[in-house]
C-alpha positions as CSV (number, residue, x, y, z in Angstrom):
1,M,-151.4,-281.0,-4.6
2,D,-155.2,-281.4,-4.8
3,P,-156.9,-278.2,-6.1
4,V,-159.7,-278.8,-3.6
5,H,-157.3,-278.7,-0.8
6,L,-155.7,-275.6,-2.1
7,R,-159.1,-273.9,-2.3
8,T,-159.7,-274.9,1.3
9,L,-156.5,-273.3,2.4
10,R,-157.2,-270.1,0.5
11,E,-160.7,-270.0,2.0
12,L,-159.2,-270.3,5.5
13,R,-157.0,-267.4,4.9
14,D,-159.8,-265.3,3.5
15,R,-162.6,-266.3,5.9
16,G,-160.5,-266.6,9.1
17,S,-161.9,-269.7,10.7
18,V,-162.5,-273.4,10.1
19,T,-166.2,-272.9,10.9
20,A,-166.6,-270.2,8.3
21,V,-164.8,-272.3,5.7
22,A,-167.1,-275.3,6.4
23,V,-170.2,-273.1,6.0
24,A,-168.9,-271.6,2.7
25,L,-167.9,-274.9,1.2
26,H,-171.0,-276.8,2.6
27,I,-168.8,-279.4,4.3
28,S,-168.2,-280.3,7.9
29,A,-165.5,-278.7,10.0
30,S,-163.9,-282.1,10.4
31,A,-163.7,-282.4,6.6
32,V,-162.0,-279.0,6.4
33,S,-159.4,-280.1,9.0
34,Q,-158.8,-283.4,7.1
35,Q,-158.3,-281.5,3.8
36,L,-155.8,-279.1,5.4
37,A,-154.0,-282.0,7.0
38,A,-153.7,-283.8,3.7
39,L,-152.4,-280.7,2.0
40,Q,-149.8,-280.2,4.8
41,R,-148.6,-283.8,4.3
42,S,-148.2,-283.3,0.6
43,V,-145.9,-280.2,1.1
44,G,-144.0,-281.4,4.2
45,V,-144.0,-278.1,6.1
46,P,-146.5,-276.7,8.6
47,L,-149.2,-274.6,6.9
48,T,-151.3,-273.8,10.0
49,R,-150.9,-273.1,13.7
50,L,-153.2,-272.4,16.6
51,Q,-153.4,-268.8,17.5
52,G,-155.3,-268.9,20.8
53,R,-158.4,-270.9,19.8
54,V,-158.2,-270.0,16.1
55,L,-156.4,-271.8,13.4
56,A,-154.2,-269.4,11.5
57,L,-151.8,-269.8,8.6
58,T,-148.1,-270.0,9.0
59,P,-145.8,-267.9,6.7
60,A,-145.5,-271.0,4.4
61,G,-149.3,-271.3,4.5
62,E,-149.7,-267.7,3.5
63,R,-147.4,-268.1,0.5
64,L,-149.2,-271.3,-0.6
65,A,-152.6,-269.5,-0.2
66,D,-151.3,-266.8,-2.5
67,A,-150.2,-269.4,-5.0
68,A,-153.5,-271.2,-4.7
69,G,-155.3,-268.1,-6.1
70,E,-153.1,-268.3,-9.2
71,V,-153.5,-272.1,-9.5
72,L,-157.3,-271.8,-9.2
73,G,-157.3,-269.0,-11.7
74,A,-155.3,-271.1,-14.1
75,L,-157.6,-274.0,-13.7
76,A,-160.6,-271.7,-14.3
77,H,-159.0,-270.5,-17.5
78,A,-158.4,-274.1,-18.6
79,R,-162.0,-275.0,-18.0
80,D,-163.0,-272.0,-20.1
81,A,-161.8,-273.9,-23.2
82,V,-164.1,-276.9,-22.5
83,T,-167.0,-275.6,-20.4
84,D,-169.9,-273.8,-22.1
85,Y,-170.8,-272.1,-18.9
86,L,-167.7,-270.0,-18.7
87,D,-168.1,-268.8,-22.2
88,E,-171.9,-268.1,-21.8
89,P,-172.3,-264.3,-22.3
90,A,-175.6,-264.3,-20.4
91,A,-174.5,-266.3,-17.3
92,P,-175.7,-264.4,-14.2
93,V,-173.2,-262.1,-12.4
94,G,-173.6,-260.9,-8.8
95,V,-172.6,-257.3,-8.3
96,T,-172.4,-255.7,-4.9
97,A,-171.7,-252.0,-4.2
98,F,-171.7,-249.4,-1.5
99,H,-174.7,-247.2,-1.2
100,S,-173.9,-244.1,-3.2
101,V,-172.6,-246.0,-6.2
102,G,-175.5,-248.5,-5.9
103,L,-177.9,-245.6,-6.0
104,A,-176.2,-244.1,-9.1
105,W,-175.3,-247.2,-11.1
106,F,-177.6,-250.1,-10.1
107,P,-180.6,-248.8,-12.2
108,R,-178.3,-248.5,-15.2
109,L,-176.9,-251.9,-14.8
110,I,-180.3,-253.5,-14.4
111,A,-181.8,-251.6,-17.3
112,A,-178.8,-252.6,-19.6
113,A,-179.3,-256.2,-18.7
114,L,-183.0,-256.1,-19.5
115,A,-182.6,-254.2,-22.7
116,D,-179.8,-256.0,-24.3
117,D,-179.5,-259.8,-24.7
118,A,-175.7,-259.5,-25.0
119,V,-175.6,-258.2,-21.4
120,P,-175.5,-260.9,-18.7
121,S,-178.3,-261.2,-16.1
122,I,-177.1,-259.0,-13.2
123,R,-178.0,-259.5,-9.6
124,C,-177.4,-256.4,-7.5
125,R,-176.9,-256.2,-3.7
126,D,-175.8,-253.2,-1.6
127,E,-173.2,-253.6,1.1
128,D,-172.3,-250.7,3.5
129,V,-168.9,-251.8,5.0
130,S,-165.7,-250.3,6.2
131,I,-162.9,-250.0,3.7
132,G,-161.0,-253.0,5.0
133,D,-164.0,-255.3,4.6
134,F,-164.5,-254.8,0.9
135,V,-161.9,-257.4,-0.1
136,D,-163.7,-260.1,2.0
137,L,-166.9,-259.6,0.0
138,V,-165.3,-261.2,-3.2
139,A,-165.7,-264.5,-1.4
140,D,-169.5,-264.3,-2.0
141,H,-170.0,-261.9,-5.0
142,D,-168.6,-262.0,-8.5
143,V,-167.9,-258.2,-8.7
144,V,-167.5,-255.9,-5.7
145,I,-167.5,-252.2,-6.3
146,A,-165.3,-250.7,-3.6
147,H,-163.8,-247.4,-2.6
148,R,-160.8,-246.2,-0.7
149,P,-159.2,-242.8,0.0
150,L,-156.6,-241.5,-2.5
151,A,-153.7,-241.8,-0.1
152,S,-154.6,-245.2,1.3
153,A,-152.7,-248.5,0.7
154,P,-153.8,-250.3,-2.5
155,W,-156.0,-253.3,-2.5
156,P,-154.1,-256.6,-1.9
157,E,-153.6,-257.8,-5.4
158,R,-152.5,-261.2,-4.1
159,R,-156.2,-261.7,-3.2
160,V,-158.2,-259.8,-5.8
161,V,-158.0,-258.5,-9.4
162,V,-158.6,-254.7,-9.4
163,T,-160.4,-252.9,-12.2
164,P,-160.1,-249.1,-11.7
165,L,-163.4,-247.3,-12.4
166,M,-163.0,-243.7,-11.4
167,V,-161.3,-241.2,-9.1
168,E,-164.0,-239.1,-7.3
169,P,-163.3,-235.9,-5.5
170,I,-165.0,-235.4,-2.1
171,D,-166.5,-231.9,-1.5
172,L,-168.0,-229.9,1.3
173,A,-171.8,-230.3,1.1
174,L,-174.1,-227.5,2.4
175,A,-177.5,-226.1,1.9
176,A,-178.1,-223.9,-1.2
177,D,-179.0,-221.0,1.0
178,H,-176.1,-221.4,3.4
179,P,-174.0,-218.2,3.6
180,L,-170.9,-220.0,2.4
181,A,-172.7,-221.5,-0.6
182,R,-172.0,-218.4,-2.7
183,R,-168.3,-219.1,-2.7
184,T,-166.6,-221.2,-5.4
185,S,-164.4,-222.8,-2.8
186,I,-164.3,-222.8,1.0
187,A,-161.3,-222.5,3.4
188,L,-161.1,-224.7,6.5
189,A,-160.7,-221.6,8.6
190,D,-164.3,-220.6,7.7
191,L,-165.6,-223.8,9.2
192,A,-164.3,-223.3,12.8
193,D,-167.7,-222.9,14.4
194,T,-169.6,-225.3,12.0
195,T,-171.7,-228.2,13.1
196,W,-170.9,-231.3,11.0
197,L,-172.5,-234.5,9.8
198,A,-170.1,-237.4,9.2
199,A,-170.2,-241.1,8.4
200,H,-170.2,-243.7,11.1
201,E,-167.0,-244.2,13.2
202,G,-164.5,-246.3,11.3
203,F,-165.2,-244.9,7.9
204,A,-162.2,-243.5,6.1
205,L,-162.5,-239.7,5.6
206,E,-163.1,-238.5,9.1
207,P,-159.5,-238.8,10.5
208,L,-158.1,-236.7,7.7
209,L,-160.8,-234.0,8.2
210,V,-160.4,-234.0,12.0
211,Q,-156.6,-233.5,11.7
212,A,-156.8,-230.8,9.1
213,L,-159.4,-228.8,10.9
214,A,-157.6,-229.1,14.2
215,A,-154.4,-227.9,12.6
216,T,-156.0,-225.0,10.9
217,T,-158.5,-223.7,13.5
218,G,-157.0,-225.0,16.7
219,R,-160.5,-226.4,17.6
220,P,-161.9,-229.9,17.6
221,I,-164.5,-230.6,14.9
222,D,-168.1,-230.7,16.1
223,I,-169.6,-233.9,14.6
224,A,-173.1,-233.9,15.9
225,H,-174.7,-236.4,13.5
226,R,-173.6,-239.7,12.1
227,V,-175.2,-240.8,8.9
228,N,-173.9,-243.2,6.2
229,E,-176.9,-243.1,3.8
230,F,-176.5,-240.2,1.5
231,N,-180.3,-239.6,1.0
232,V,-180.6,-239.0,4.7
233,A,-177.4,-236.9,4.8
234,A,-178.6,-234.7,1.9
235,A,-182.0,-234.2,3.5
236,I,-180.4,-233.0,6.8
237,I,-177.9,-230.7,4.9
238,A,-180.7,-229.3,2.7
239,E,-182.8,-228.2,5.6
240,T,-180.3,-227.1,8.2
241,P,-177.0,-225.2,8.6
242,V,-175.2,-228.6,9.2
243,V,-172.4,-229.4,6.6
244,G,-170.8,-232.6,5.6
245,L,-168.6,-234.3,3.0
246,L,-170.2,-235.9,-0.1
247,P,-168.6,-237.4,-3.2
248,R,-168.8,-235.0,-6.2
249,F,-170.2,-237.4,-8.9
250,T,-172.4,-239.7,-6.9
251,G,-173.0,-238.1,-3.5
252,V,-176.0,-235.9,-4.0
253,P,-179.2,-237.8,-4.8
254,E,-181.3,-236.4,-7.7
255,A,-184.1,-235.2,-5.4
256,Y,-181.7,-232.8,-3.5
257,R,-179.6,-231.4,-6.4
258,D,-181.4,-228.0,-6.3
259,R,-181.1,-227.8,-2.5
260,V,-177.6,-229.1,-1.7
261,V,-174.5,-227.6,-3.3
262,L,-171.0,-229.0,-3.3
263,R,-167.9,-226.8,-2.9
264,P,-164.2,-227.9,-2.9
265,L,-162.2,-227.2,0.2
266,A,-159.6,-224.7,-0.7
267,D,-156.8,-226.1,1.5
268,L,-157.6,-229.8,1.7
269,E,-157.8,-232.2,-1.3
270,I,-160.0,-235.2,-0.4
271,G,-161.1,-237.9,-2.8
272,R,-161.6,-241.6,-3.2
273,R,-160.8,-244.3,-5.8
274,V,-163.7,-246.4,-6.9
275,D,-162.6,-249.9,-8.2
276,A,-164.2,-253.2,-9.1
277,L,-162.7,-256.2,-7.2
278,T,-163.0,-259.8,-8.4
279,R,-161.3,-263.1,-7.5
280,P,-158.7,-264.2,-10.1
281,E,-160.8,-267.2,-11.2
282,S,-163.9,-265.0,-11.8
283,M,-162.0,-263.2,-14.6
284,A,-162.1,-266.4,-16.6
285,R,-165.9,-265.9,-17.0
286,R,-166.9,-264.0,-20.1
287,S,-170.1,-262.7,-18.4
288,V,-168.0,-261.2,-15.5
289,R,-165.6,-259.5,-18.0
290,S,-168.7,-258.1,-19.9
291,V,-170.1,-256.6,-16.7
292,L,-166.7,-255.1,-15.9
293,D,-166.6,-253.5,-19.3
294,L,-170.1,-252.1,-18.7
295,L,-169.2,-250.7,-15.4
296,T,-166.1,-249.0,-16.9
297,R,-168.4,-247.3,-19.5
298,I,-170.9,-246.2,-16.8
299,A,-168.1,-244.8,-14.7
300,D,-166.7,-242.9,-17.6
301,E,-170.1,-241.5,-18.4
302,T,-170.7,-240.5,-14.8
303,V,-167.4,-238.5,-14.7
304,R,-168.0,-236.9,-18.1
305,G,-171.6,-236.0,-17.2
306,S,-170.7,-234.4,-13.9
307,R,-168.0,-232.3,-15.5
308,G,-170.3,-231.3,-18.2
């Protein structure tokens, strides 16, 4: 089997269409089809099928795409022995993250790269996506900092290598002068008549909160405002009786820490796992491993500093 053809098959699985694969690989759609046809001839079983007007993978194609990740990773490790680039500690590494972690960690990553020649050059980009879309970002970024709820399904390790960074509780956020702010924890029953700020539809925490409040108070939750960006959310919460949910370690921007307080919900535990996702072959690069080590240290310091 030709590794180029295996990569094309894996890209079709990850990107979902021949057109998207052609754009990513800088080849024509016809060339993509030819490579897939050549690979299918070499294995002797159908690897793709038409699903409507879209070319999808058969079960055999899915299995081979999984194996392709391992093959490509092994080839990358083999090249590591002979290619100076893979062992170059300062080779640039692209890091993408969701907003709150980008706000908290990007300055530290960039400062570390500028201050220490042993740290690779880091190129940061923020991406505000739904939970299910984080895995797709590894197709275009070396390291993807992602989050998912505590009780959610794990990341698909057939597609990505997962480096756990931290577990972050999610708390109720309210203005420092809010009547409930004096309490050390807040019961759901005390929030029956509260106006809420929440993330955009499709983001992960809302269904859990809606169900819990409905079961406790018997009333639907009043979500009046939809804001994903935590600086905006904190500004609204600081100036109004509106409440929302914010992550304990990274959710409240520095400018609002004396005006917004976080309190745990007494009868509902909410949190998220923050992980770094990479493609298997990216782990062969010394510079990527170095950035993952740095991220792990920053995450540990974030948790220790918040607890302190």
